[in-house]
N, C-alpha and C positions, 0 to 999 in steps of 0.2 A: 348550525347543527354540526356536531362532531362527525368526522369521516368514519364510516363503518368499514369493517373488513370487506363487505360486498362492494362498497363504494371504491375501495382501493383496488379490488380485483378489476373493475372496469377501467379505472385510471391506468392500471398496468397494461391492460389489453390495448388501450389507446396508444400507449407508448410503444407497444409492439406493432402498431399500425394495423390492428384488427378493426375492420369496419362493420362486420356483422357477426352475430352469434345465432345459429340456427337452433331452435329449441321448442320446448313445450312446458308451460308452467305447472307448478304443483307446490304444495306447502313445504316440501323439503328444500325448495329454492326461493321461498317467499322473500327472504332478505335480498337475494340477488335480483329478483324481479322488481322489488321496490327501488333498488339502486339504479336500474335502467331508467325508471321514472325520474329519479333525482338528477340523473346525468343527461336528461333531455334525449333519451334513447340513443346515446352515443357510447359504444357502438350500437348499431341497430339490432333489436331483438326481432328476428324473423320467425314468426310462429308457423310451424309446420302443422299438419293434421295429426301427427303421430311421432313419437320420439325416434323411431326407426327412420322415418323420412327426414327428420332433422339431421341425423347422422349421415345419411346418404347425401343430403344437400351440402353438408360440410365437406364430404369427400369430393363431390362434383366441383364445388367451389375451389378446393385445393388443387385438384387435377388441372383445371382450366386456367386458374390464376397463377399457378406456380408458387403460391404462397400458402400460409397456414389456414386450415379450416378449423372452426371452433363450433362445438355444439354443447347444449346444456339440457339437463333433465333432472327431475326430482328423484328422491330416494325410492327404493323398492321397485315398483313396476316401471317407473321411468328409466331407471338404470338398466333394467333387464331389456327394455325395448331398444336401447342404444346398441346392443351387442352386435346385431347383424351388420349394421353400417360400420361399426368400428372394426369388425373382422374384415370387412371389405377393404378398409384402409390398410389394415395390417398386411393382408395378402398381396395388395397391389402397391405397397410401399408409398403410402400417401401420408403427409404430415397433418394430423388432426389432434386437437386437444379437447377432451371431454370434461366439462365442469358438472359434477354430480353432487346433488344434495344428500344429506344423511339425517337420520333421526337425531334430535338434540342429544348432546353428550349425557345429560342427566338421565335419559331414558334408555341409553344403549345397554344391551344385555338384558333388558327387561321384557323381551318378546313384545315390543311396542309395535303399534300399527306402522306398516310399511318399513319395518326394520329388517334389513338383510345384511349378511356379511359381505359388504361391497368389496372389501379387499380380496376375498376369495372369488367373488363373482368376476372381477375385472383383472385378476392377476395374470391371466394368460393373454388376453387381448391387449392389455397395456403393460406387457412384461418389461418393456424398456424403461418405463418410469411410471410409477403409481404411488401416490402418497395421500394421506389424510391430514388435513390442516386442523389442528386442535387448539392452537393459540394464535393470536394475531401476528406475533413476531415471526412465525413460520412462513407467512404468506408470500412475501416477495421472492424468497429463494425458491420456494416450492413451485410457484407459478412460472417464474423465469426458467427454471430448469425443465419444467414440463414443455414449455414452448421450445427451448433450445434443443432438447432431446428429440422432439417431434420433427423439427426442421433438419437437424444434423443427421438423424438416422432414418428419416423418411418413414415415420411410423406413428401409430396412435399412442397418446399418453393420457393419463387421467388424473384429475385433482378432485378428491372427495372433501367436501366442506360441510360439516354438520350445520343444521339450521340455526342453532343458537350462536354458533361462531360467526356466521355471516352478519349477524346483527350487533356484534360486539364493536366497541370503539377501536379503531385501528391504532396500534402503536407498533412502530417499526423495530427491527432488531437493534440492539445496543452494542457498544464496544465492550463486550463482557463474555465470560465463559458461557458456552452452550447456546449462544446466539449466532446465527449464520447470516451474514450480509449477502447482498446480491446487487448486480448491476443490470439495469433493464436494457432491452433491445440490443442492437448491434449484430454484425454478421456472424453466422455460424458455419459458413462454407469455406472450405480450403480447396484450392486447385491442386489436385494430386496427380503427379505424373510418375510413371515407372522409371527405374534407372536405365542408363544408356545401354548397358550390356543386354538387358532384357528386350529393349526396343530393337536392338540389332538382331537378336535371335528371332524375334517375330518377323522382322523384315526379311530375313533369310528364308523363312518358311513361305511367306507370301510371294517372294521373288521366284522361288523354285516352282511354284504351282503353274500349271498350264490351263486349268479350268477352275477358276476361283469363284466361290460363292460367299456372299455376305448375308448374315442374318442380323437384322437391326431390331432392337426393342426400344421400349420407352426411355431407357437410359441414354439413348443416342439422340433424343429430341433436340437438344441444343447444339448438335453437331452436324446438321444437315449439309452445310457447305463442305466440311471436311470429309464427311462420308461420301459425298458425291465425287470429290477429287480422288479419294482412294479407289472408288469404283472405276473411275475413268483410267486411273493409272494401272490398275491390275486387270482391267477388262472384265470385271466381275459383274454378275447379276446380283440383285439385291432382293431378298425376301424379307417380309416384315412380320414380326410377331403381332398378334391382334392388338395388344396394348401399344404397339409402335406403328399402327396403321397410318398415323398422321406424320410420321417422321420424315418421309420423302414423298414427293408428288408422284402420283400414278401416271402422270403425263410423261415421265422419263421412260424411254423405251426399254430400259434394262431392269426396271422395277417389276418384279414378278407378282407382287401382291401378297396377300396373307398366306401364312403357312399353318399347317396343322389340320385337325379334323374339319375345320371350316375353311380350309385354304384352297388355293388355286392349282390348276394343273401345271402351269410353268414353275411355280414354287416347288412342287413335287419333283418335276423333272430336273430343276436346278440342283436340288439336294441329291437326287438319284445319280447324277452324272458328274458331279464335281470331284476334283481331286484335292482341293484345298478349301478350308472353311474359316472365315473370320466372323466371330460372334461379337457384336457390339451392344452392350447395354441390354441384354436379354437373358432371362432365365426360363425360357420356354420349357415347361416340364415334360413335354412329350418327345422323348428322344427318338421314338420310332419314326418321327417325321424328319429327322436329321440323317445325314449319310450313314450307310452301314458302318459299324465300328471297324476301324482299320482301313476303311476306304480312303479317307481324307486326312491329311495333316491339318491340324486345327490350332487357331490362335483365338483367345478370348480376352476381351477388354471389359472390365466391370469395376465400378467404384467400391464394391463390397467384396473384400477378400474372403469373407466367410461363405459367399455364394458362388465363387468362381470355380470353374473346372469340374462342376458336378452334373452337367447335362450331357457332355460328350468327352471322350478321351482326348483332351487338349494337350498339345505339345508345349505351348508357351502360354502362360497366363500373365496378363498385364493388369495389375491393380492400379486403376487411375480413373480420373474423370474423362469421359469419352472425348470431349472436344479437345482438351489439352493433349491427351494421349495420341489421338489421330494426327494432330498438328505436329507432334514430335516424331511420329512415325513416317509421315509423308516424305521428308527429304531422303529417307533411306530406301524408298521404294523405286524399283526400276520399271519404266513403261514397257508393256508387252507389245512387240510389233505384230505378233500373230493375233488377229482379231476374230478368228473363226469361231471361238467359243462365245464371244460377245454377240456375234452375228446370229448364232444359233439361239441364244437366249432371247434376243430381240424378235426373231421370227416366232418363237414360241409365245411370247407375250402378245404380239400382234394377232396371232391366230386365236389366242384365248379370248381377247376382248371381242373379236368377231363372233366367237362361239357364245359368249355371254349375251350378246345382242340377240342372236338367233333364239337362244333359250328363253330370254325375256319376252320375245314376241310370240311364243307358242300360245295357242288357244287354251283356255282353262275355264273352269266353271265356279264362280263367275269371272274372277280376276286372277291372273297369274301373279303370285307374290313377288317373283323376280322383277316383273315389270314395274312394280311400285317403286323400287329403289332405282331401277334403270331410268325411269322418267325423272326422278328426283336428281339423279346424277347429271342428267342432260342440262339442268337449269339451276342447280343450287348455286347461291352466291359464293364467290371465292373467299369470303371471310367468315363463312358460316361455321357454327359449332354443331356437331352431330353427336347425340347420345343414343346408345343402343341398349335394349334390354336383353335378358337371357331367354332364348326360345328359338323356334325355327326362323323367326325374322332375323336373328343374328347372322344366319348364313348369308342372307342377302346383303346385309350391311358389310360383312366381311369380304364378299366376293364382288358385288355389283356396284358398290359406291366408289367412284373415283375421287381420291383426295387430290386437291390442287390448290395453288395459291396459298392463302393463309389458313385454310381450313384446319379445324381441329376435330378430333373424334375420340371417344372413349366409351368404356362399358365396364361392368364388373368382370375383370379378366380372369383372376385366379379363383376367387370365391364363386364366380358365375351365379350369383344369386338373382332370382327374379325380383322385379320391383324396383330396380335402381334407375331405370331409364327416365322417368318423369322427374323424380327429385334431383337427379343429376342435371337435368335441363334447367331446373330452378336455380341450382347452384351456379350453373354456367351463366345464366342471365345476371346474377348478382356479381359474378366475376367480370363479365363483359356486357354491361347493359346497352352498349352501342353496337352489338353484333347480333345477327339473326341466329336462332337456335332451332334445331330440328331433333325431335325425339322419335325413334323408331321402336314401337312397343307392340308386343303381342297382346291379344285380348285376354289371355290368362293373367299376365302381369298387370294389365289395365284393371281387371276386376280385383286383383289382389290388393292394390293400393293406389294405382294411378288415378282412378276416378276421384278419389278424395282429394288428391293433391292438385287437381284442377281448381279447387277452391283457393288453394294457396296462390296459384298463378293469377286467378281473377283478382285476388286481394292486392297483390304487389305489382301488377302490370303498370300502374302509373309511374313507377320508379324507373322504368327502363326506357332510355331515350330511343332505342330501336324497338318498336312495339312487336316485332315478329317473333313468335314462338309457336312452332307447329308441332303438334303431337299427332303422329300418324299411327293409327291402330290397325294392325293386320287382323281383321275379324274373320276367323274361320271356325269358331265355336268348338275349338279343340285345343288341348294342351299338346301342341303338335310335335314339339321336339321330343318329348318323352314318348309319344305314340310311335315316332319313327325309331327311337332307340329300342323300344320294346320289340319292334319288328326286326331291326337289323342286328341287334346284339343278343336278344333273348329268344328270337324265333317265335314270339307270341303275337297273336292278332290284337288289334285294338280292343281294349276293355272299355266299353262305353261308359260304365258307371264311374270310372275314375278319370276318364279322359275328356268327356264332353262337357261343354260349358253352357250355362244358361244364356239365352239370347238377351241382348240389351242394345239400345241405340246409343252409341257413344256421342254421336253428333247431337241428338236430342238432349242428352245429359249436359253437353257443353253449353248448348243454348240456354238450358235451365239455370246455369250458374253464371251467365253473363258473357260467355265466350261465343265465338262463331263456330258453327259445326257444319261439315260437308260430308254427305254420304256418297260413296262411289260404288256402283255395282256393275259398271260397264267399263272395260279397259280403255275404250275410246275417250272416256271422260277423265282419265288420270292426268294427262298433261295439263288440261285446263284447270283441274282441281289444284294441282301443285302451283300453277301460275297464280291462281287466286290466293292461295295460302301464303305464298312467298312475297306477295305484294300487299298483303292486308295491313290494316292500321291497328291490329291487335292480335292476340293469340287465337289460333284456329286449331280445331280438332278435325283431322281427316279420318273418317270411318270407312275403311276400304274393305269390302267383302271379298275375301280371298279363297281360293281353292285349297282346302287342307290336304289335298292328295297330290300336290306337286312335290315330288320327293327332293329333299336336300342331299342328293347323292354326291359325295365327295369325288373328285376326279381320280382319286387313288383307291376307290372302293375295292375291297378284296372280293374274291369269288365267294369266300365263306359268308361275308356280309350280305351279298346279293342273294345267295342261296337261302340264308336264314330269313331274309325279308320275303322272298317268294314263298317259302314254306309257311311263314306266318299268315300270308294272305290266303293261301289255300286252306288254312285251318278254319276259315270262316270270318275273315276280316270284312267289315262292311265296305261295299263298293270296291271289292278286290279287283275286278276287271278294269275299272276306271283308273285305279292306282297303277296297275301294271302298264296300262296304255300310256299314262302320263310319264311314268318312269322311263319307258322305252323311248318315247318321243324326246324327252329331255336328254338322255344319254346319247341318242343318235346324233344330236347336234355337234358333239365332240368329234365325230368321225365323218361328218358330211362336209364336203368343200363348200 
C-alpha cells in the first residue's frame, strides 16, 4: 500500500524519537488513527478519557522527560478540549505539539459538522507556530518546524491536518518553486553564555553583597551543582519558586524552601533581610514576595531575553543558559569569610522544619492534612516523582514535602488549573516507567476529572516496570482553597452551595476499576497506609479524610488578611469556632519553642 500523509506523520515522529502520542479518537483524525494501526502502534497511541487529559498527560510527560510531549485530537470539540492543557504548557514553558484534525477541505466553509475556525481557536495558545497542512508536500517542513519550535522556544505548537489530507498518498516536496524541504530531527539547543563584561558586572554586584539571597526556578534545574557552588561561595540562602521545588535538595541546610503565597517563613525572611538578590531561571510573577524595591541590588540569569528584568528592578541581566552562565560566573566570585548571614539562614531553616513537624502533629477532625504530606516525606523513595494539583493540598506539597535525592516534582504552576495532578502522574509514568509516582490531589480536582483518569491508569499499568503509582486524595468535601480565599481576601463566609462537594468513596471507586484502594480516617493509620501504598505491586488510591478547617495560613500573613478571615467567620461561617481554634493552634507553633 502507498504511504499516506498520516503514515508519514508517524514516520516523522519516530524520527524525532517520539514514543507516545496522548489523545482521543474522532472522525477528524480517522486517517491518523488508522496509521497507528498500520505502524503497529509506533509511536504508541495512549488513549486518555478526555482530550484535556491527553494534553495534560503530554505536558506531564514533557516536564518529567525533558523532551517533547505530543497530543492529538479530532476537529471541533476535540480541539476545544485540548485548550486548557495547551495553555498549561504555554504558561509553564513546556514543549508540546498538538496534532489536530479538521473537516475535509471540500466541506470547509459550509457550516459542516464539527467545523470550527481552528486557526482562530488555536492562534493564541500556539502563537509561536500554527499551520494547516493542505497538501502532502507541506507536511515534512510543517511538522519538523512545529517540533523544532516547541523544543527551542519551550512552548506549545499546533499542526492542523484536514481529514481528507491525512488519507492522501504522501509525496514529498520537490526541488522546485514553492516547495519547501526539511531535515528531520537533530538538536535545537544552543549553549548561550553572556559576554565577559556583563559577567564581570554581575560578579561585582554579588561580591559587594553581605547578605546574598538566591531565587531558583525551573530554568536552573540542570544547574544544581553550579547553583550549590555559587551559594557556598557567596554564603547565600536559596529560595525556590514552586516550579523549581525540585531544583535543589531540601536536605541542604541553607535551602529555605518555596517562596510566595504557598511559601515558607525562612524564604520570607531571606527576601525581607537580604541586600543582594540573584535570580536564576525564574519568572515568579509575585514581586511582593521579593525584597522591597530598592532594598537589594539584583542580578538575573535567564535564557529568554524577552522575560528578563521584569519581576524586580535588576542591576545586571545575564541572558544565557543557567548551567553555562553560572559556570562562567563562578571563577569571578570571591568567597565571603563572614558566615554570619549564612548561619542566620540555616538557623531559620532548622527552626522552620521543626515548626512544620509540630504543625503536622496537631490534632484535627479527623486527619490533619499537613500530616498527610509529612508522613509521605518521611518515607518517600529518593527517586520518586510527585505531581500536585491546584487546591489547598498544594500548600502542603509546597511546604511540607522535602525534596531529596533524584526526586522530581511539578504542578500547573502559572495557569494553576485544577485537574492536572492525575494526568501529570500518567505522563510521568510514561516518561519514567521504572520510577514510583505520587499524585497529591484534592477531592474537588478528583471529582472534576481524576476519577475518570483512574481508568487510564488501570489500562496502562502493565507497561510500567515499577508498578507503584499512588493517588492520594485529600477528602474534605470542600473546594477548600477557594473557601479560604473567600475568607482571607473577600471577608466572606463559606457559601455552602458553591463550596461543598458531594461525598464519594475514592477507595471504593479505585477498587471498582481494578486498582487498590485504602481509606484513612485516623491519623495513626497514615504511616502504615503510605508504607502499604509505596510497597504495593500496583497503583493505589489513598482516600484520606481530612479536616477542611486546618487553615493554610502563610507565615507572612498580613494583619488585614487575618482580620478579614476573622470577620468572615463571625458573619456566620459554618464551624467558625473550630476554625478559629485550629488557626490559633497552627499559628502558635511558629512562636512556641
